[in-house]
C-alpha positions as CSV (number, residue, x, y, z in Angstrom):
1,M,20.7,-31.3,8.4
2,R,21.8,-30.1,4.9
3,C,21.7,-26.2,3.9
4,V,20.8,-24.8,1.1
5,T,22.5,-21.5,0.3
6,S,20.6,-19.7,-2.3
7,A,19.1,-16.5,-1.4
8,R,15.3,-18.6,-1.1
9,S,16.6,-21.2,1.1
10,W,14.5,-20.1,3.7
11,R,11.2,-22.6,1.8
12,A,13.6,-25.3,1.2
13,M,14.9,-25.5,4.6
14,I,11.2,-25.8,6.1
15,V,11.2,-29.1,3.3
16,L,14.6,-30.1,4.4
17,T,13.3,-30.6,8.2
18,E,10.0,-31.8,7.2
19,A,12.4,-34.9,5.5
20,E,14.8,-35.2,7.8
21,C,11.9,-35.7,11.0
22,C,10.6,-38.0,8.5
23,A,13.4,-40.2,8.2
24,P,12.6,-43.4,6.6
25,G,11.4,-46.1,9.4
26,G,9.6,-43.9,11.6
27,P,10.9,-42.3,15.1
28,G,10.7,-45.8,16.7
29,L,14.0,-46.9,14.9
30,S,17.7,-45.3,15.6
31,S,19.2,-42.5,13.1
32,T,22.5,-43.7,12.5
33,T,21.9,-47.4,12.4
34,L,17.7,-47.6,11.0
35,A,17.7,-50.7,13.5
36,P,15.0,-51.1,16.2
37,A,15.9,-48.8,19.2
38,G,17.6,-51.1,21.9
39,K,18.1,-53.7,19.8
40,S,21.2,-55.8,18.3
41,P,22.6,-53.6,15.2
42,A,23.0,-57.1,13.8
43,A,19.9,-56.4,11.9
44,K,22.3,-54.0,9.6
45,R,24.0,-57.0,8.1
46,D,21.1,-58.5,6.9
47,P,21.2,-58.4,3.3
48,L,17.4,-57.7,2.8
49,Y,17.3,-55.1,5.5
50,E,19.8,-53.2,3.8
51,S,18.0,-53.0,0.4
52,E,14.7,-51.9,2.3
53,R,17.1,-49.3,3.7
54,E,18.4,-48.6,0.7
55,L,15.2,-48.1,-1.2
56,R,13.4,-46.3,1.8
57,D,16.8,-43.8,1.3
58,T,16.3,-43.1,-2.6
59,H,12.5,-42.7,-2.1
60,M,13.4,-40.2,0.4
61,N,15.8,-38.6,-1.0
62,T,14.0,-37.7,-4.3
63,R,10.7,-36.5,-2.4
64,W,12.6,-34.1,-0.9
65,I,15.2,-33.0,-3.6
66,S,11.6,-32.8,-5.9
67,Q,9.8,-30.6,-3.5
68,V,13.1,-28.6,-2.7
69,I,12.7,-27.7,-6.6
70,V,9.2,-27.1,-6.5
71,A,9.7,-24.3,-3.2
72,S,12.6,-22.7,-5.2
73,S,10.5,-22.2,-8.4
74,L,7.7,-20.5,-6.9
75,A,9.5,-18.3,-4.5
76,S,11.8,-17.2,-7.8
77,S,8.4,-16.8,-9.7
78,P,7.9,-12.9,-10.7
79,L,4.2,-14.0,-11.3
80,L,3.9,-15.0,-7.5
81,S,6.1,-11.8,-6.6
82,Q,3.8,-9.6,-8.9
83,A,0.5,-10.7,-7.0
84,L,2.1,-10.4,-3.6
85,T,3.1,-6.7,-4.6
86,S,-0.5,-6.3,-5.6
87,N,-1.9,-7.7,-2.9
88,A,0.0,-5.6,-0.5
89,S,-0.7,-2.6,-2.6
90,L,-4.8,-3.2,-2.4
91,V,-4.8,-3.4,1.5
92,T,-2.3,-0.6,1.7
93,T,-4.7,2.6,3.6
94,P,-2.3,5.7,2.9
95,Q,-1.9,7.4,6.5
96,P,-3.1,11.3,6.7
97,R,0.7,12.3,7.3
98,A,1.7,10.9,3.9
99,V,-1.4,12.0,2.3
100,I,-0.6,15.7,3.2
101,A,3.5,15.3,2.6
102,G,2.3,13.7,-0.9
103,L,0.6,16.9,-2.2
104,A,3.5,19.0,-1.7
105,G,4.4,20.5,-4.8
106,N,3.3,22.7,-8.2
107,W,-0.1,21.6,-9.4
108,R,-2.0,22.5,-12.6
109,F,-6.2,22.7,-12.0
110,D,-9.0,23.0,-14.2
111,L,-12.6,24.0,-12.9
112,Y,-15.6,22.6,-14.1
113,Q,-19.2,23.2,-13.7
114,L,-22.1,21.1,-13.9
115,G,-23.2,21.4,-17.4
116,H,-20.0,22.2,-19.1
117,T,-17.5,20.2,-20.4
118,S,-14.8,23.0,-20.7
119,P,-13.0,24.2,-17.7
120,V,-14.6,27.4,-17.4
121,A,-11.2,28.3,-14.6
122,S,-7.6,27.2,-15.0
123,G,-4.6,28.0,-12.9
124,Q,-1.8,26.7,-11.3
125,R,-1.7,26.1,-7.2
126,E,1.6,25.7,-5.2
127,M,1.5,24.0,-2.1
128,R,4.5,24.0,0.2
129,L,4.9,21.5,3.2
130,L,5.6,22.9,6.3
131,R,8.2,21.3,8.7
132,D,6.1,19.4,11.1
133,S,4.5,17.6,8.1
134,T,0.7,18.0,8.6
135,K,0.7,21.1,7.0
136,L,0.1,22.7,3.3
137,V,0.5,26.2,2.8
138,W,-1.0,26.9,-0.6
139,T,-0.9,29.8,-3.1
140,E,-3.3,29.7,-6.2
141,S,-3.6,31.8,-9.3
142,F,-5.8,31.9,-12.3
143,D,-4.8,32.2,-16.4
144,T,-7.3,34.6,-17.6
145,K,-8.0,36.7,-13.9
146,S,-6.1,38.5,-11.8
147,D,-7.7,37.1,-8.6
148,T,-5.7,34.7,-6.0
149,G,-6.0,32.6,-3.2
150,T,-3.9,31.6,-0.7
151,G,-4.9,28.8,2.4
152,I,-3.9,26.0,4.7
153,L,-4.1,22.0,4.2
154,G,-3.8,20.4,7.5
155,Y,-4.4,17.2,9.4
156,D,-5.5,17.2,13.4
157,S,-4.2,14.5,14.8
158,A,-5.8,15.2,18.3
159,K,-9.3,15.5,16.6
160,R,-8.3,13.0,13.5
161,V,-9.8,15.5,11.2
162,Y,-8.6,17.2,7.9
163,Y,-9.1,21.2,7.8
164,V,-9.0,23.8,4.9
165,L,-8.2,27.6,5.6
166,G,-8.4,29.5,2.3
167,A,-9.0,33.3,1.7
168,Y,-9.7,34.8,-2.8
169,T,-9.5,37.8,-3.2
170,H,-13.2,37.5,-5.5
171,E,-14.9,36.0,-2.6
172,P,-16.1,37.7,0.4
173,H,-16.0,34.9,3.0
174,P,-13.1,32.9,4.0
175,T,-13.1,29.2,3.0
176,V,-13.5,26.9,6.3
177,L,-13.8,22.8,6.3
178,I,-13.3,20.2,8.6
179,G,-13.0,17.1,6.6
180,R,-12.7,13.2,7.4
181,A,-11.2,10.3,5.8
182,D,-13.5,7.3,4.4
183,E,-12.1,4.0,5.0
184,S,-9.9,3.8,2.3
185,G,-8.1,6.7,3.4
186,R,-8.2,8.3,-0.3
187,T,-11.3,10.2,0.2
188,I,-11.5,13.2,2.3
189,L,-15.4,14.1,2.9
190,F,-15.4,17.4,4.1
191,D,-18.6,19.7,5.4
192,P,-18.4,23.5,6.7
193,A,-16.7,24.3,9.9
194,A,-19.7,24.6,12.7
195,G,-21.3,27.8,12.9
196,N,-20.4,29.1,9.0
197,L,-23.2,29.3,6.7
198,E,-23.0,27.6,3.1
199,T,-22.2,29.9,0.9
200,P,-22.4,28.6,-2.8
201,G,-19.1,28.1,-4.6
202,V,-17.4,28.5,-1.6
203,L,-19.0,26.9,1.9
204,I,-20.5,23.9,0.5
205,A,-19.9,20.4,1.2
206,S,-17.4,18.6,-0.8
207,E,-15.2,15.9,-1.7
208,F,-11.4,15.4,-2.2
209,R,-10.7,12.5,-4.1
210,L,-6.6,11.1,-4.2
211,V,-6.5,9.9,-7.8
212,D,-3.0,8.7,-7.8
213,I,0.6,10.6,-7.0
214,A,-0.1,13.2,-9.7
215,H,-3.9,13.5,-9.4
216,F,-6.3,14.5,-7.3
217,E,-10.3,16.0,-7.3
218,W,-11.8,18.7,-5.8
219,V,-15.8,17.5,-6.1
220,A,-19.0,19.5,-4.9
221,S,-20.9,16.8,-2.8
222,D,-24.1,18.1,-5.0
223,G,-22.0,17.7,-8.2
224,R,-22.2,21.6,-8.8
225,W,-18.6,21.8,-9.6
226,R,-15.9,19.4,-10.1
227,V,-11.9,21.3,-10.0
228,V,-9.2,18.6,-11.1
229,F,-5.5,18.8,-10.0
230,T,-2.4,18.0,-12.3
231,R,0.8,17.5,-10.9
232,I,3.6,19.6,-13.2
233,G,6.1,18.3,-14.2
234,G,8.3,15.8,-11.1
235,S,7.3,18.7,-8.5
């Protein structure tokens, strides 16, 4: 069997194998004499037989060469490569560890309240990944006030839930939220932990929305507020 040595030879190999299995004359003929199995090879000296064999060989060679060219062209097509990459990205669901690890770094945040088109508060948040890759320790500061916040965003693999533990200097109650990701893995629905009463602005149902590697949002489920996070530089 002939070998194709290009980097895309696997498609060509399939075509060549098909061509050889379908050699002229069908499975009832010998591959070396092209004479019926068990009969005298004298047939190959027949001029009419020889002409017929040459025509079949030429047709088959043309056929598999054309198929090899088409298969190689498709394999090297940038459009095909882009389509395969695009389709793969569409079905990819980020795993919890990847979500947590991807949030490590420094972020700029802007807090918007319902009815306001401009931020009512802005600041920075640093998120540091712990060694087990399932927890982020964060610290937060505001631009125009001395209030600060700190806490943990993590994933409990045993219970398959995300959680937030936080505290702010200007809030009397701690933040304790439990969340579960939706089917996409990019939105996490948080609710106050069991036993905690909802507190306006803090312990309320909310959604974490992962936009891309440089942006995410935290939005109150009732639309009361929305926090937009933007990654700072290449952190």
